[in-house]
TIBALUM-413201 format. One record per residue (C-alpha): x, y negated, z. Coordinates in steps of 0.25 Angstrom, whole numbers. Example, Ala and Ser with C-alpha at 12.3 -4.5 7.8 and 13.67 -1.06 7.14 Angstrom:
TIBALUM-413201
[site [49; 18; 31]]
[site [55; 4; 29]]
end
This chain:
TIBALUM-413201
[site [144; -647; 130]]
[site [143; -632; 126]]
[site [128; -625; 127]]
[site [121; -612; 123]]
[site [106; -618; 118]]
[site [98; -608; 123]]
[site [97; -593; 126]]
[site [94; -581; 119]]
[site [82; -581; 126]]
[site [73; -585; 112]]
[site [76; -572; 106]]
[site [71; -561; 116]]
[site [58; -563; 110]]
[site [61; -561; 96]]
[site [68; -548; 101]]
[site [56; -543; 108]]
[site [48; -548; 95]]
[site [59; -538; 86]]
[site [59; -526; 97]]
[site [42; -526; 95]]
[site [43; -527; 81]]
[site [53; -513; 81]]
[site [44; -507; 90]]
[site [34; -510; 81]]
[site [42; -504; 69]]
[site [48; -493; 75]]
[site [34; -488; 71]]
[site [34; -490; 57]]
[site [48; -486; 55]]
[site [43; -472; 62]]
[site [36; -471; 50]]
[site [45; -476; 39]]
[site [42; -481; 25]]
[site [52; -482; 15]]
[site [50; -497; 10]]
[site [49; -511; 14]]
[site [43; -512; 29]]
[site [37; -525; 24]]
[site [28; -528; 13]]
[site [31; -544; 13]]
[site [46; -551; 19]]
[site [44; -565; 21]]
[site [54; -575; 25]]
[site [54; -591; 28]]
[site [65; -599; 23]]
[site [68; -614; 21]]
[site [67; -620; 9]]
[site [80; -619; 2]]
[site [87; -604; 0]]
[site [101; -603; -2]]
[site [108; -594; -11]]
[site [112; -581; -3]]
[site [102; -586; 9]]
[site [97; -573; 13]]
[site [82; -573; 15]]
[site [76; -558; 22]]
[site [78; -545; 24]]
[site [69; -535; 17]]
[site [70; -523; 26]]
[site [68; -509; 18]]
[site [64; -497; 26]]
[site [72; -486; 21]]
[site [67; -473; 30]]
[site [75; -462; 26]]
[site [88; -473; 25]]
[site [93; -465; 11]]
[site [87; -474; 2]]
[site [95; -482; -5]]
[site [87; -497; -7]]
[site [90; -509; -18]]
[site [83; -522; -16]]
[site [78; -532; -27]]
[site [72; -543; -27]]
[site [59; -548; -36]]
[site [67; -561; -39]]
[site [83; -558; -39]]
[site [85; -572; -43]]
[site [82; -575; -31]]
[site [82; -566; -22]]
[site [91; -554; -18]]
[site [89; -543; -8]]
[site [104; -537; -2]]
[site [104; -520; 2]]
[site [101; -523; 15]]
[site [88; -531; 10]]
[site [91; -546; 14]]
[site [85; -556; 4]]
[site [94; -568; 0]]
[site [93; -578; -7]]
[site [101; -577; -22]]
[site [100; -591; -24]]
[site [97; -605; -18]]
[site [83; -611; -19]]
[site [71; -618; -14]]
[site [61; -612; -6]]
[site [48; -618; -14]]
[site [38; -619; -4]]
[site [29; -607; -10]]
[site [32; -594; -5]]
[site [42; -587; -11]]
[site [39; -572; -14]]
[site [47; -559; -20]]
[site [51; -546; -20]]
[site [60; -535; -15]]
[site [63; -522; -20]]
[site [69; -511; -15]]
[site [72; -498; -24]]
[site [78; -485; -20]]
[site [90; -482; -27]]
[site [89; -468; -29]]
[site [74; -466; -29]]
[site [70; -479; -37]]
[site [60; -480; -28]]
[site [55; -497; -27]]
[site [50; -505; -14]]
[site [46; -519; -14]]
[site [41; -530; -5]]
[site [37; -545; -5]]
[site [47; -556; 1]]
[site [39; -570; 4]]
[site [48; -584; 6]]
[site [43; -594; 12]]
[site [47; -608; 18]]
[site [49; -613; 30]]
[site [39; -621; 34]]
[site [44; -637; 37]]
[site [47; -642; 51]]
[site [36; -648; 58]]
[site [40; -662; 68]]
[site [36; -653; 78]]
[site [45; -641; 75]]
[site [57; -651; 72]]
[site [54; -655; 87]]
[site [54; -642; 92]]
[site [64; -633; 85]]
[site [65; -619; 88]]
[site [71; -614; 100]]
[site [84; -608; 94]]
[site [96; -603; 102]]
[site [107; -610; 102]]
[site [122; -606; 102]]
[site [131; -616; 107]]
[site [148; -617; 105]]
[site [153; -617; 117]]
[site [160; -628; 125]]
[site [166; -633; 137]]
[site [173; -646; 141]]
[site [185; -647; 152]]
[site [194; -660; 155]]
[site [208; -660; 153]]
[site [217; -672; 153]]
[site [204; -681; 154]]
[site [198; -675; 142]]
[site [189; -665; 139]]
[site [191; -652; 131]]
[site [183; -641; 124]]
[site [188; -628; 130]]
[site [184; -614; 126]]
[site [179; -604; 135]]
[site [172; -588; 131]]
[site [157; -591; 130]]
[site [149; -578; 127]]
[site [137; -582; 118]]
[site [124; -569; 122]]
[site [124; -561; 110]]
[site [111; -563; 101]]
[site [101; -548; 98]]
[site [96; -548; 87]]
[site [86; -536; 82]]
[site [89; -529; 70]]
[site [81; -527; 57]]
[site [71; -543; 61]]
[site [62; -544; 51]]
[site [66; -559; 50]]
[site [64; -569; 45]]
[site [76; -571; 42]]
[site [86; -578; 45]]
[site [83; -578; 58]]
[site [89; -590; 69]]
[site [97; -582; 78]]
[site [105; -592; 86]]
[site [111; -606; 83]]
[site [124; -609; 85]]
[site [127; -625; 87]]
[site [139; -633; 94]]
[site [137; -645; 103]]
[site [146; -652; 93]]
[site [138; -654; 82]]
[site [132; -668; 87]]
[site [143; -673; 85]]
[site [149; -663; 72]]
[site [143; -659; 61]]
[site [146; -644; 63]]
[site [145; -633; 53]]
[site [141; -617; 60]]
[site [143; -603; 55]]
[site [147; -589; 61]]
[site [155; -579; 58]]
[site [156; -564; 58]]
[site [148; -549; 53]]
[site [136; -553; 48]]
[site [140; -567; 45]]
[site [152; -570; 37]]
[site [156; -555; 37]]
[site [151; -544; 34]]
[site [140; -540; 33]]
[site [138; -556; 30]]
[site [125; -564; 31]]
[site [117; -558; 42]]
[site [119; -570; 51]]
[site [119; -584; 45]]
[site [121; -599; 53]]
[site [114; -613; 49]]
[site [129; -619; 47]]
[site [122; -632; 52]]
[site [111; -628; 62]]
[site [120; -616; 68]]
[site [107; -607; 67]]
[site [113; -593; 65]]
[site [103; -583; 57]]
[site [101; -569; 54]]
[site [97; -567; 40]]
[site [94; -553; 39]]
[site [89; -541; 48]]
[site [100; -534; 57]]
[site [102; -518; 57]]
[site [109; -513; 70]]
[site [114; -501; 65]]
[site [122; -508; 55]]
[site [128; -519; 64]]
[site [124; -520; 79]]
[site [129; -534; 82]]
[site [137; -545; 75]]
[site [148; -554; 82]]
[site [146; -568; 75]]
[site [154; -580; 76]]
[site [149; -594; 77]]
[site [155; -607; 73]]
[site [157; -623; 72]]
[site [164; -630; 63]]
[site [161; -645; 60]]
[site [159; -649; 45]]
[site [174; -649; 41]]
[site [177; -634; 47]]
[site [183; -636; 59]]
[site [177; -629; 72]]
[site [172; -635; 83]]
[site [168; -623; 91]]
[site [175; -612; 94]]
[site [166; -599; 88]]
[site [156; -591; 97]]
[site [153; -577; 95]]
[site [139; -573; 94]]
[site [136; -558; 97]]
[site [121; -553; 89]]
[site [117; -539; 94]]
[site [106; -532; 84]]
[site [96; -525; 92]]
[site [94; -513; 89]]
[site [79; -508; 83]]
[site [74; -496; 80]]
[site [75; -494; 66]]
[site [83; -481; 63]]
[site [77; -468; 63]]
[site [82; -455; 70]]
[site [91; -448; 61]]
[site [94; -432; 64]]
[site [107; -429; 60]]
[site [104; -416; 52]]
[site [88; -416; 46]]
[site [89; -400; 48]]
[site [96; -394; 60]]
[site [99; -377; 62]]
[site [99; -372; 75]]
[site [99; -357; 79]]
[site [93; -352; 92]]
[site [94; -335; 97]]
[site [83; -328; 97]]
[site [76; -325; 109]]
[site [84; -338; 116]]
[site [78; -341; 129]]
[site [71; -356; 130]]
[site [81; -366; 134]]
[site [91; -360; 122]]
[site [99; -372; 115]]
[site [94; -371; 101]]
[site [101; -384; 94]]
[site [103; -399; 94]]
[site [97; -409; 85]]
[site [102; -425; 83]]
[site [97; -437; 78]]
[site [102; -451; 78]]
[site [98; -465; 79]]
[site [103; -478; 72]]
[site [99; -486; 82]]
[site [104; -489; 96]]
[site [106; -476; 103]]
[site [107; -484; 117]]
[site [93; -490; 111]]
[site [80; -484; 112]]
[site [81; -486; 97]]
[site [90; -474; 97]]
[site [88; -466; 108]]
[site [83; -452; 101]]
[site [72; -442; 106]]
[site [71; -427; 99]]
[site [58; -419; 99]]
[site [53; -406; 92]]
[site [41; -410; 81]]
[site [39; -395; 78]]
[site [44; -382; 79]]
[site [41; -371; 67]]
[site [37; -360; 68]]
[site [30; -362; 82]]
[site [31; -347; 87]]
[site [33; -342; 95]]
[site [30; -357; 101]]
[site [30; -369; 96]]
[site [39; -373; 106]]
[site [52; -364; 104]]
[site [61; -377; 106]]
[site [61; -388; 111]]
[site [72; -402; 110]]
[site [81; -412; 121]]
[site [74; -425; 116]]
[site [87; -434; 118]]
[site [98; -421; 115]]
[site [90; -414; 104]]
[site [94; -401; 109]]
[site [85; -391; 105]]
[site [83; -379; 114]]
[site [73; -367; 114]]
[site [61; -368; 124]]
[site [53; -354; 122]]
[site [57; -341; 122]]
[site [53; -332; 109]]
[site [64; -335; 98]]
[site [62; -320; 91]]
[site [70; -320; 76]]
[site [63; -311; 72]]
[site [50; -318; 72]]
[site [56; -332; 69]]
[site [68; -335; 65]]
[site [69; -350; 63]]
[site [62; -363; 68]]
[site [61; -376; 63]]
[site [58; -388; 73]]
[site [55; -404; 69]]
[site [65; -411; 77]]
[site [60; -426; 79]]
[site [69; -436; 86]]
[site [63; -452; 87]]
[site [71; -465; 94]]
[site [65; -474; 104]]
[site [66; -462; 114]]
[site [57; -454; 106]]
[site [44; -465; 107]]
[site [35; -459; 97]]
[site [31; -474; 94]]
[site [42; -481; 93]]
[site [53; -472; 91]]
[site [59; -467; 77]]
[site [57; -451; 73]]
[site [66; -443; 64]]
[site [63; -427; 63]]
[site [74; -415; 60]]
[site [71; -400; 59]]
[site [79; -391; 68]]
[site [78; -377; 62]]
[site [81; -367; 72]]
[site [85; -353; 67]]
[site [82; -340; 79]]
[site [96; -331; 78]]
[site [93; -315; 80]]
[site [96; -309; 92]]
[site [100; -295; 93]]
[site [86; -292; 100]]
[site [82; -280; 90]]
[site [89; -268; 90]]
[site [90; -258; 78]]
[site [79; -249; 76]]
[site [78; -235; 69]]
[site [68; -234; 58]]
[site [69; -219; 60]]
[site [72; -210; 71]]
[site [78; -199; 61]]
[site [87; -201; 49]]
[site [90; -188; 41]]
[site [105; -187; 31]]
[site [112; -176; 24]]
[site [127; -175; 20]]
[site [135; -164; 12]]
[site [147; -157; 20]]
[site [159; -163; 22]]
[site [156; -177; 15]]
[site [159; -190; 23]]
[site [156; -204; 20]]
[site [141; -200; 17]]
[site [129; -208; 21]]
[site [121; -198; 29]]
[site [109; -207; 33]]
[site [105; -223; 34]]
[site [99; -227; 47]]
[site [89; -237; 46]]
[site [85; -247; 57]]
[site [79; -260; 60]]
[site [81; -271; 66]]
[site [74; -283; 66]]
[site [87; -295; 69]]
[site [91; -302; 60]]
[site [99; -293; 48]]
[site [115; -293; 47]]
[site [117; -298; 60]]
[site [122; -291; 71]]
[site [108; -291; 79]]
[site [105; -282; 65]]
[site [116; -275; 61]]
[site [116; -260; 68]]
[site [126; -251; 74]]
[site [125; -236; 72]]
[site [131; -226; 80]]
[site [129; -210; 81]]
[site [125; -207; 95]]
[site [123; -192; 95]]
[site [125; -180; 87]]
[site [139; -183; 79]]
[site [149; -179; 89]]
[site [161; -177; 78]]
[site [158; -188; 72]]
[site [155; -186; 59]]
[site [144; -199; 56]]
[site [145; -212; 57]]
[site [134; -224; 55]]
[site [138; -235; 47]]
[site [129; -249; 47]]
[site [124; -254; 32]]
[site [127; -268; 35]]
[site [118; -273; 24]]
[site [106; -264; 28]]
[site [108; -261; 43]]
[site [107; -244; 41]]
[site [116; -235; 45]]
[site [123; -226; 37]]
[site [127; -212; 43]]
[site [139; -210; 37]]
[site [146; -194; 40]]
[site [162; -198; 42]]
[site [166; -184; 45]]
[site [165; -173; 35]]
[site [152; -162; 40]]
[site [152; -146; 37]]
[site [141; -141; 37]]
[site [145; -127; 39]]
[site [149; -134; 55]]
[site [136; -145; 56]]
[site [124; -144; 47]]
[site [116; -155; 54]]
[site [119; -167; 63]]
[site [107; -175; 72]]
[site [114; -190; 74]]
[site [110; -199; 83]]
[site [111; -212; 80]]
[site [110; -228; 86]]
[site [107; -240; 80]]
[site [111; -254; 88]]
[site [115; -269; 83]]
[site [128; -275; 83]]
[site [125; -284; 95]]
[site [116; -279; 106]]
[site [103; -284; 110]]
[site [99; -296; 115]]
[site [96; -296; 129]]
[site [83; -294; 134]]
[site [80; -286; 122]]
[site [72; -272; 126]]
[site [75; -265; 114]]
[site [83; -253; 115]]
[site [97; -258; 109]]
[site [98; -245; 100]]
[site [90; -237; 91]]
[site [93; -222; 90]]
[site [90; -212; 77]]
[site [93; -198; 75]]
[site [100; -195; 60]]
[site [98; -179; 56]]
[site [110; -177; 44]]
[site [113; -164; 36]]
[site [122; -156; 33]]
[site [122; -152; 17]]
[site [132; -139; 15]]
[site [140; -141; 3]]
[site [150; -132; -5]]
[site [164; -135; 2]]
[site [178; -132; -2]]
[site [187; -119; 2]]
[site [197; -123; 9]]
[site [210; -113; 12]]
[site [215; -111; 27]]
[site [228; -113; 28]]
[site [230; -124; 19]]
[site [240; -123; 16]]
[site [244; -110; 19]]
[site [258; -106; 21]]
[site [264; -92; 19]]
[site [279; -88; 21]]
[site [286; -80; 11]]
[site [302; -75; 5]]
[site [306; -81; -8]]
[site [307; -70; -19]]
[site [294; -62; -16]]
[site [289; -56; -29]]
[site [276; -56; -40]]
[site [265; -52; -33]]
[site [267; -52; -18]]
[site [255; -56; -9]]
[site [259; -68; -2]]
[site [244; -73; 7]]
[site [231; -72; 4]]
[site [225; -88; 4]]
[site [211; -90; 5]]
[site [201; -101; 6]]
[site [187; -103; 15]]
[site [175; -107; 10]]
[site [169; -117; 22]]
[site [156; -115; 16]]
[site [152; -104; 26]]
[site [136; -105; 22]]
[site [140; -103; 6]]
[site [144; -90; 0]]
[site [155; -93; -9]]
[site [168; -86; -15]]
[site [180; -91; -14]]
[site [191; -90; -28]]
[site [206; -93; -26]]
[site [217; -99; -37]]
[site [230; -105; -37]]
[site [230; -119; -38]]
[site [246; -122; -39]]
[site [257; -114; -39]]
[site [269; -119; -45]]
[site [278; -107; -44]]
[site [266; -98; -49]]
[site [271; -90; -39]]
[site [257; -85; -34]]
[site [244; -82; -37]]
[site [231; -79; -29]]
[site [219; -70; -28]]
[site [205; -78; -34]]
[site [197; -69; -22]]
[site [207; -66; -10]]
[site [216; -77; -10]]
[site [227; -68; -10]]
[site [242; -74; -15]]
[site [251; -67; -21]]
[site [263; -69; -28]]
[site [265; -69; -44]]
[site [282; -74; -46]]
[site [293; -72; -35]]
[site [294; -83; -25]]
[site [306; -92; -26]]
[site [311; -101; -11]]
[site [322; -109; -22]]
[site [308; -112; -35]]
[site [307; -126; -35]]
[site [293; -125; -32]]
[site [295; -121; -18]]
[site [298; -133; -7]]
[site [304; -133; 5]]
[site [302; -117; 3]]
[site [288; -119; 3]]
[site [278; -114; -10]]
[site [264; -122; -10]]
[site [255; -116; -20]]
[site [239; -122; -21]]
[site [226; -113; -21]]
[site [211; -117; -25]]
[site [200; -110; -18]]
[site [187; -113; -24]]
[site [172; -108; -20]]
[site [161; -103; -29]]
[site [151; -115; -21]]
[site [142; -127; -28]]
[site [151; -133; -32]]
[site [163; -125; -31]]
[site [175; -128; -22]]
[site [188; -128; -19]]
[site [198; -128; -11]]
[site [215; -128; -11]]
[site [224; -120; -2]]
[site [240; -120; -3]]
[site [249; -110; 1]]
[site [263; -113; 6]]
[site [273; -102; 6]]
[site [285; -104; 12]]
[site [297; -96; 6]]
[site [307; -89; 13]]
[site [320; -89; 7]]
[site [328; -76; 2]]
[site [341; -77; -3]]
[site [340; -76; -18]]
[site [349; -88; -22]]
[site [363; -87; -23]]
[site [372; -98; -23]]
[site [380; -108; -32]]
[site [392; -115; -31]]
[site [391; -128; -31]]
[site [394; -138; -38]]
[site [395; -130; -49]]
[site [407; -140; -58]]
[site [420; -146; -51]]
[site [432; -152; -55]]
[site [449; -149; -49]]
[site [460; -152; -53]]
[site [473; -144; -59]]
[site [479; -141; -47]]
[site [474; -135; -34]]
[site [476; -150; -26]]
[site [473; -161; -24]]
[site [458; -156; -23]]
[site [449; -144; -23]]
[site [434; -140; -26]]
[site [421; -140; -14]]
[site [408; -132; -18]]
[site [397; -127; -12]]
[site [385; -116; -15]]
[site [370; -119; -19]]
[site [359; -109; -14]]
[site [345; -111; -17]]
[site [343; -101; -5]]
[site [341; -108; 10]]
[site [347; -102; 22]]
[site [351; -90; 27]]
[site [353; -88; 12]]
[site [361; -100; 9]]
[site [375; -103; 13]]
[site [384; -103; 20]]
[site [393; -97; 6]]
[site [403; -88; 2]]
[site [412; -93; -10]]
[site [422; -85; -15]]
[site [429; -84; -30]]
[site [426; -71; -38]]
[site [437; -61; -40]]
[site [436; -63; -56]]
[site [440; -66; -65]]
[site [454; -68; -57]]
[site [458; -82; -61]]
[site [447; -86; -54]]
[site [453; -84; -38]]
[site [468; -85; -45]]
[site [463; -101; -49]]
[site [454; -104; -38]]
[site [451; -103; -23]]
[site [441; -105; -16]]
[site [438; -107; 0]]
[site [427; -109; 7]]
[site [423; -123; 17]]
[site [414; -118; 23]]
[site [399; -110; 22]]
[site [393; -120; 10]]
[site [407; -125; 3]]
[site [420; -118; -3]]
[site [433; -124; -8]]
[site [437; -121; -24]]
[site [452; -126; -27]]
[site [463; -122; -36]]
[site [471; -108; -32]]
[site [483; -111; -44]]
[site [492; -123; -42]]
[site [486; -127; -57]]
[site [474; -125; -66]]
[site [472; -129; -79]]
[site [462; -140; -81]]
[site [449; -136; -87]]
[site [435; -131; -84]]
[site [436; -117; -75]]
[site [423; -109; -68]]
[site [426; -103; -55]]
[site [415; -93; -49]]
[site [413; -94; -37]]
[site [407; -82; -29]]
[site [397; -89; -18]]
[site [388; -81; -5]]
[site [377; -87; 2]]
[site [373; -83; 14]]
[site [359; -76; 12]]
[site [356; -59; 17]]
[site [361; -53; 8]]
[site [370; -64; 4]]
[site [370; -67; -10]]
[site [383; -74; -20]]
[site [384; -78; -34]]
[site [395; -82; -42]]
[site [394; -97; -45]]
[site [402; -104; -57]]
[site [410; -117; -53]]
[site [417; -125; -67]]
[site [428; -131; -63]]
[site [437; -143; -70]]
[site [450; -143; -67]]
[site [458; -156; -72]]
[site [469; -163; -70]]
[site [469; -174; -60]]
[site [478; -185; -54]]
[site [482; -188; -39]]
[site [468; -190; -35]]
[site [463; -177; -39]]
[site [453; -184; -50]]
[site [455; -178; -65]]
[site [460; -184; -74]]
[site [458; -176; -87]]
[site [442; -179; -87]]
[site [442; -179; -102]]
[site [447; -165; -103]]
[site [441; -161; -92]]
[site [429; -167; -98]]
[site [430; -160; -110]]
[site [435; -147; -107]]
[site [420; -147; -98]]
[site [412; -150; -110]]
[site [403; -139; -116]]
[site [401; -135; -132]]
[site [388; -142; -132]]
[site [395; -154; -129]]
[site [404; -154; -137]]
[site [394; -152; -148]]
[site [386; -162; -144]]
[site [399; -173; -145]]
[site [405; -167; -157]]
[site [391; -170; -165]]
[site [387; -183; -157]]
[site [402; -187; -164]]
[site [397; -181; -178]]
[site [383; -190; -179]]
[site [389; -202; -175]]
[site [402; -200; -184]]
[site [389; -197; -196]]
[site [381; -210; -192]]
[site [394; -219; -193]]
[site [397; -213; -207]]
[site [382; -217; -212]]
[site [382; -228; -206]]
[site [397; -231; -215]]
[site [391; -227; -228]]
[site [378; -237; -225]]
[site [387; -248; -222]]
[site [395; -245; -236]]
[site [381; -243; -244]]
[site [376; -256; -238]]
[site [390; -262; -241]]
[site [389; -258; -256]]
[site [375; -261; -259]]
[site [378; -278; -255]]
[site [390; -277; -263]]
[site [382; -274; -276]]
[site [369; -285; -272]]
[site [382; -294; -271]]
[site [387; -291; -286]]
[site [372; -292; -290]]
[site [370; -307; -287]]
[site [381; -315; -284]]
[site [376; -325; -274]]
[site [382; -336; -281]]
[site [375; -333; -294]]
[site [363; -330; -287]]
[site [352; -338; -298]]
[site [343; -340; -287]]
[site [354; -349; -279]]
[site [353; -357; -293]]
[site [339; -360; -298]]
[site [336; -373; -302]]
[site [322; -380; -302]]
[site [319; -389; -313]]
[site [304; -397; -314]]
[site [303; -391; -326]]
[site [296; -379; -331]]
[site [307; -370; -334]]
[site [322; -370; -333]]
[site [331; -383; -336]]
[site [339; -385; -347]]
[site [353; -381; -343]]
[site [347; -367; -339]]
[site [344; -364; -356]]
[site [360; -364; -355]]
[site [362; -349; -350]]
[site [361; -337; -361]]
[site [353; -325; -351]]
[site [356; -316; -363]]
[site [371; -315; -357]]
[site [367; -308; -345]]
[site [360; -295; -355]]
[site [372; -284; -363]]
[site [369; -287; -376]]
[site [374; -273; -381]]
[site [360; -267; -371]]
[site [351; -275; -375]]
[site [340; -271; -388]]
[site [345; -282; -399]]
[site [330; -284; -401]]
[site [328; -285; -388]]
[site [337; -298; -386]]
[site [331; -312; -388]]
[site [338; -321; -396]]
[site [351; -329; -392]]
[site [345; -342; -387]]
[site [342; -351; -375]]
[site [334; -341; -364]]
[site [327; -347; -351]]
[site [332; -342; -340]]
[site [319; -340; -332]]
[site [315; -333; -346]]
[site [311; -317; -343]]
[site [317; -309; -354]]
[site [305; -301; -363]]
[site [312; -287; -366]]
[site [315; -276; -358]]
[site [326; -278; -349]]
[site [339; -270; -356]]
[site [345; -257; -348]]
[site [360; -258; -342]]
[site [368; -249; -346]]
[site [377; -244; -333]]
[site [389; -254; -331]]
[site [402; -249; -338]]
[site [415; -248; -328]]
[site [419; -263; -332]]
[site [405; -271; -330]]
[site [405; -285; -333]]
[site [403; -294; -322]]
[site [393; -301; -327]]
[site [385; -290; -331]]
[site [370; -291; -323]]
[site [367; -278; -329]]
[site [376; -269; -323]]
[site [375; -276; -308]]
[site [360; -273; -309]]
[site [362; -259; -313]]
[site [371; -257; -303]]
end
């Protein structure tokens, strides 16, 4: 029959003891010291130690959590230490009755700092009869079973059965292995059973935390647990016979790790930055600081409380800020924040768990830096009541005065930047004030020219204020005012013509010496006694002159409206007026003469050349007139033919088409082809009218049915002038001379080439027949040649001739070379001397 031996009541005293130990240890953790918290670690073991058996756990206090520690054993052949501080047996050996003792070393991997602690192992005491009779009471968990009748037989049926979870405090100090519960099946009376557990912490990572005695079913924990790593373990217990057959259904065992206060609060940032405007009222929110605790947030171990430890500086009050102890919100609690006095506050904030219990809670601190931001609580103030400056007249973009102000607000902010304006003394807007962005000074600048003769001094009223208005509640006036006295300096100015340009109307054709007008300039410097002299600066046609003293302009040539220097009937001349000031100044003026037309140009025929056929039909010549005058001295025109010579009116007739055009036709039925000069009388409509006999050159040619000339060559030849004919003849002569010179040069070149070919025949060229031998001198065959045959015996001196014999071809004669006579009329073809002379 299934049953559960005992209850979990036996664990309650253990839990109470562990909680008390945690409370006692909290005071020690508050003053954390890096190293081993114990001087000696002890463990009680059975006599036989097995390989891989966990013995005990040595805990290392790593206060900042950033150290990387490596463990070593003084007896590495027997014991090893894992990274979590668990000590294992390296080999199996019997533990002697004497106490075994060795050392554990912990070394920081970065700083090489080293710590050590002693480990003491002792044997379990032998069991006495009393202890055998009264074994210690351990909770038992029995596999559940239920029997029911069916067909006259008893059968076991499965049913749901919930095992209460086991609560185990974290960071237990041992000794280890620490027995938890005993798993048992009620069939162990009849069968030899083996017990095992599976799941994370047993046979799954992290392995080896929980072990079970396969014979007795005793479930034990081998090392301290850490709730922050794993808060709950879910194991399954199994019971099999010696053959591995399952005799019981697995049961679930849940082990809850009870949280201990082993983690300090940690701020998300070690330094927090916040801002608050100066002059803020009490209760103004500043910033929020936040800390976290790795312990259970639903337990006291993870409940944090905040408080301010210190404030620097402590003016004007040591308690300018407060903090919400639960949320970490920092707010102001006192008035008097003034950036001009204190620009920054530094607060030390403390976070404590256990709901802020100073005795048992763990604490940590962070820094909160609060910057007091500027508001416009100080207006700009002028450093002087009156500023002075001066400016030459007619100058612009000149800085007249530099206005300086003081402002206690933060520089280069809208609350510090000054804006200047002119409130009086400048009705015409001749001044402006710009702000220097670096110095915040006001630069008074002239933007419109100032005339000394009109204004000799200005007294300006200026005001300065900030870019943003003053904060509410500030008692100071929002702006500051001052005066600026500006003196205008008189300078020598340019004389000026008035009006400029000056326009006059005159008829063309005025004779030289005619006075046109007086063109004078004015001097704006009324308070300077100066003289002005005039000179001519530009006169394209050289028609005018100007009197240097009084500016009277007179003609020195006839004015002609039809001159190319006249544009749109207007002639422009420029004059210069100069004073005798210091420095001398000058000004220019333009005189524009509008020329009125007179009938001074006779009309001319247009075009001046034309062509027509030998017969009156099928074409005629249309003509017009060209007159450089304008209306009413131009068209309409009258066209007529002169009375002499009589052939003109006998051969030609002219008909007026309209006021500007006429038509010229042959009067006779046939006129021989050629060029004829036809005089035409043209009269304009001027008053009085002006006539002119203009010559029209007419080319008469043979025409086809369409009226086009067919004897173009004859007409063109007939139309060539004497100069053109001479030029053409010269070109032809030069071309013939060049051709003749080229032919002569080619003949001479061919002759020279033939002479060279006779001198040396390519087939007998010795340069292509040289033989090479491996001995000095020529070969034996070259001794058969008689070189004397190349010479003429008649021309050689007898004593200079070498005796007849064999001579080498490469031997050079030692006598002088003979002079060969001139070749005869029938030279011997083998006489090489004649060829050389030629």
